[in-house]
C-alpha positions as CSV (number, residue, x, y, z in Angstrom):
1,M,67.1,89.9,132.7
2,Q,65.2,89.9,130.0
3,S,67.0,89.2,126.4
4,V,66.2,92.6,125.4
5,D,67.7,94.5,128.6
6,R,70.6,92.2,128.5
7,I,71.2,93.4,125.0
8,V,70.8,96.9,125.9
9,T,72.8,96.5,128.3
10,I,75.9,95.0,126.9
11,L,75.8,97.3,123.8
12,S,75.6,100.4,126.6
13,L,78.8,99.3,128.2
14,L,80.6,99.0,124.7
15,S,79.5,102.1,123.6
16,N,80.8,104.0,126.4
17,A,84.1,102.1,125.9
18,S,86.4,103.4,123.5
19,K,89.2,100.6,123.7
20,G,86.4,97.7,123.6
21,M,85.8,95.7,126.8
22,G,87.2,92.2,127.4
23,I,84.8,89.4,128.4
24,T,85.8,89.9,132.2
25,E,85.3,93.7,131.8
26,L,82.2,92.8,130.8
27,Y,81.0,90.2,133.4
28,N,82.5,92.7,136.2
29,S,80.0,95.1,135.2
30,C,76.8,93.8,134.1
31,D,74.9,91.1,136.0
32,L,74.6,88.1,133.8
33,P,75.9,84.6,134.2
34,K,78.7,83.6,131.9
35,S,77.3,81.4,129.5
36,T,74.8,83.8,129.0
37,L,76.9,86.9,128.4
38,H,78.9,84.3,125.9
39,R,75.7,83.4,124.0
40,T,74.5,86.8,123.9
41,L,77.9,88.2,122.4
42,S,78.2,85.2,119.9
43,S,74.3,86.3,118.8
44,L,75.7,89.8,118.6
45,M,78.1,89.3,116.7
46,K,76.7,87.1,114.2
47,H,74.1,90.0,113.1
48,G,77.2,92.9,113.3
49,F,76.1,94.4,116.0
50,V,79.5,93.5,118.0
51,L,82.9,92.8,116.7
52,Q,85.6,91.0,118.5
53,D,89.5,92.0,118.1
54,H,91.2,89.0,117.0
55,E,94.1,90.6,118.5
56,N,93.4,91.6,121.7
57,K,89.9,89.2,122.1
58,K,88.3,92.6,123.3
59,Y,84.6,93.0,122.4
60,R,83.5,96.4,120.6
61,L,80.9,98.1,118.7
62,G,80.1,96.4,115.2
63,P,79.0,98.4,111.9
64,A,75.3,97.1,112.4
65,V,75.1,99.8,115.4
66,L,76.9,102.4,113.3
67,R,74.2,101.7,110.6
68,L,71.2,102.4,113.1
69,G,73.5,105.4,114.1
70,A,73.3,106.6,110.5
71,S,69.8,106.3,110.4
72,F,69.2,108.6,113.2
73,L,71.9,110.8,111.6
74,A,70.3,111.0,108.4
75,Q,67.3,112.8,110.4
76,N,69.4,115.1,111.6
77,D,70.2,118.7,111.2
78,L,73.3,118.3,109.3
79,R,71.8,116.5,106.9
80,S,69.0,119.1,106.5
81,Y,71.6,122.1,106.5
82,A,73.7,120.0,103.4
83,R,71.2,118.3,101.7
84,S,70.0,121.0,98.7
85,Y,73.7,121.6,98.4
86,L,74.9,117.9,97.8
87,E,72.0,117.6,95.5
88,E,72.8,120.6,93.2
89,L,76.4,119.5,93.6
90,S,75.8,115.9,92.1
91,T,73.2,117.4,89.3
92,E,76.3,119.7,88.1
93,L,78.8,117.5,87.7
94,N,76.7,114.3,87.0
95,E,78.7,112.6,89.6
96,T,77.6,110.6,92.9
97,V,78.2,113.1,96.3
98,Y,77.7,112.0,99.3
99,L,78.2,113.4,103.0
100,T,80.4,111.4,105.7
101,V,80.3,112.2,109.4
102,L,82.9,110.8,112.2
103,Q,81.1,108.6,114.4
104,N,82.5,106.7,117.4
105,E,86.2,106.6,115.5
106,S,84.5,105.6,112.4
107,A,83.6,107.6,109.1
108,I,80.1,106.7,108.4
109,C,77.9,107.8,104.8
110,V,74.9,109.8,106.4
111,D,73.8,111.0,102.7
112,T,74.1,111.0,99.2
113,F,72.8,111.7,96.0
114,G,73.9,109.7,92.6
115,A,73.4,110.6,88.8
116,A,71.7,108.2,86.8
117,R,75.0,107.3,85.2
118,N,77.1,106.4,87.9
119,L,75.0,103.8,89.8
120,K,78.1,101.7,89.5
121,Y,79.7,104.0,92.4
122,F,76.6,104.6,94.2
123,V,77.5,104.9,97.9
124,E,75.3,103.4,100.5
125,I,73.9,105.3,103.5
126,G,75.2,103.5,106.6
127,R,78.4,102.4,104.6
128,E,81.6,102.3,107.1
129,M,84.4,104.5,104.8
130,P,88.1,103.4,105.9
131,F,90.7,106.0,107.2
132,N,93.5,104.5,105.0
133,T,91.6,104.3,101.6
134,T,88.7,106.7,101.0
135,A,89.2,110.3,100.3
136,A,85.7,111.1,102.7
137,A,87.3,109.6,105.6
138,K,91.1,110.7,105.5
139,V,89.6,114.5,104.8
140,I,87.8,113.9,108.3
141,L,90.9,112.2,109.9
142,A,93.3,114.6,108.9
143,Y,91.7,117.5,111.0
144,Q,91.2,115.6,113.9
145,P,93.7,115.8,117.2
146,E,96.8,114.5,116.6
147,E,96.6,111.9,119.6
148,L,93.4,110.5,117.7
149,I,94.9,110.5,114.6
150,R,98.1,108.7,115.5
151,R,96.0,106.4,117.3
152,M,93.7,105.3,114.0
153,V,96.9,105.2,112.1
154,Y,99.5,103.2,114.5
155,T,96.9,101.6,116.1
156,K,94.4,100.2,113.9
157,K,95.0,97.6,110.7
158,L,95.2,99.3,107.9
159,I,93.1,97.3,105.4
160,K,94.9,96.8,101.4
161,L,91.8,96.8,98.8
162,T,94.1,97.4,96.3
163,D,97.8,98.0,95.1
164,K,97.8,101.4,95.5
165,S,96.1,101.7,99.2
166,I,98.3,102.8,101.9
167,V,99.1,100.6,104.0
168,D,102.3,102.3,106.0
169,P,101.8,104.3,108.6
170,D,104.2,106.3,108.8
171,Y,103.4,107.9,105.0
172,L,99.8,107.3,105.9
173,F,100.4,109.9,108.6
174,R,102.5,112.2,106.2
175,H,99.5,111.8,103.9
176,L,97.0,113.4,106.5
177,M,99.3,116.2,107.1
178,E,99.5,116.8,103.8
179,I,95.3,116.9,103.5
180,R,95.3,119.0,106.0
181,R,97.8,121.5,104.4
182,K,95.7,121.7,101.0
183,G,92.3,121.3,102.5
184,Y,91.1,118.6,100.5
185,G,91.9,115.2,99.6
186,I,92.1,112.7,96.8
187,C,92.1,108.6,96.9
188,E,92.7,107.2,93.4
189,E,91.7,103.7,92.9
190,E,93.4,103.1,96.5
191,M,89.6,101.2,97.4
192,E,89.1,100.3,93.9
193,E,90.8,100.0,90.6
194,G,89.3,102.3,88.6
195,V,87.3,104.7,91.1
196,T,88.6,108.2,92.0
197,A,87.5,110.1,95.1
198,I,87.4,113.7,96.1
199,A,86.9,115.4,99.5
200,A,86.8,118.4,101.6
201,P,86.1,118.9,105.2
202,V,82.8,120.7,106.9
203,W,83.6,122.5,110.3
204,N,80.9,123.4,112.7
205,L,80.5,126.2,114.7
206,G,83.3,125.2,117.5
207,G,86.0,125.2,114.5
208,Q,85.9,121.3,113.9
209,V,86.3,119.3,111.3
210,L,83.0,116.6,112.1
211,A,82.4,115.4,108.1
212,S,82.8,115.7,104.8
213,V,82.0,116.5,101.6
214,A,82.9,113.9,98.7
215,V,82.7,113.1,95.1
216,I,83.4,109.5,93.5
217,G,83.3,108.6,90.3
218,P,85.6,106.9,87.4
219,S,89.1,107.4,87.4
220,V,89.0,108.6,83.3
221,R,86.3,111.2,84.4
222,L,88.1,112.4,87.7
223,H,91.3,113.3,86.1
224,G,93.4,116.4,85.2
225,D,91.6,119.6,84.2
226,T,88.2,117.5,85.5
227,Q,90.0,117.2,88.5
228,K,91.1,120.8,89.7
229,I,87.7,121.8,88.5
230,I,85.7,119.4,91.0
231,I,88.2,120.2,94.0
232,E,87.7,124.1,93.7
233,K,83.8,123.1,93.6
234,I,83.5,120.6,96.5
235,K,85.8,122.6,98.6
236,S,82.9,125.6,98.2
237,V,80.2,123.7,98.8
238,A,81.8,122.0,102.0
239,E,82.5,125.7,103.2
240,K,78.6,126.9,102.4
241,I,77.1,123.6,104.3
242,S,79.9,125.1,107.5
243,R,78.5,128.3,107.5
244,E,75.4,127.2,107.8
245,L,76.4,125.5,110.6
246,G,77.8,128.7,112.4
247,W,81.7,128.0,111.0
248,V,83.5,131.4,110.6
249,S,87.1,131.1,108.7
250,A,90.4,132.3,110.6
251,A,90.4,135.2,108.5
252,E,86.9,136.5,109.3
253,N,87.9,136.3,113.0
254,I,90.5,138.5,113.3
C-alpha cells in the first residue's frame, strides 16, 4: 500500500469513529503491518492530522483535518448566505464578527470579518473554538440533543484559560441551559482576559442549530448598554441567516 493510500485509509477510519480508535482496532481494520501503522500515525500526529487521547490512548482526527474541512465549508452555501450579513454587522459595529459551525463534535470558525481597529481580536478561519470558553461554541452546543451535550460536558477535558473559564461540568451544563433559554450566549474574559464575545444561534431548515454568529472585542467596549444593543443586533442577523437557510420559527408554524 502506497504512503498516500495508508494516510487516506487511516483518516477515513478515524473519521467514522466518533469515540476514536485504539491501535488494535486500527490494525484489525486496515491491511498494514503494525510497525508501518505506528510510523504513519506518528507522522500524522506530528503534523496535527491525528491526536492521541492521553487517558484511553485512542486516536482521533486532529485540528489539521478540521482546518481542511473548514476550507471546504468556507465555500459552501452557509457561508455564501451569511457573508453579506456578517460584513454588514462588522461594519455597523466596527467590531470583529465571525461564523462558527459544528463539525465532528468540534466548533470551527469558517468565516470572519474584522474591523481595522480590532486586529488584535481577529479570529482566523479554521480556528477551533473550545466549548467551555467561547460564546460561539457554547451557543451551538446549548441547542444540541441532551445526550451530546452531556457527553461533551462530562467526558471532555474542560480547559482553564483564565480565572473565569468554566471548568465545573455541572455549572457548565446549567450555563448551557440558560443560554438555550435566553437565545444567546456571552463569554466575558473566559478565553482571554480583557476580551468579551457575544453569540447567537443559526438554525437550518430542519430546525437544528448548525452554526453561530459571534461578535468579539475588548470588554471595555462590549459591556453595559452597548452589550445590550449588540445582543439584539446579533440575534437579528442570526435569524436572517436562518431564514435564508429555510428556517421558520415555531410561532410561524402554528
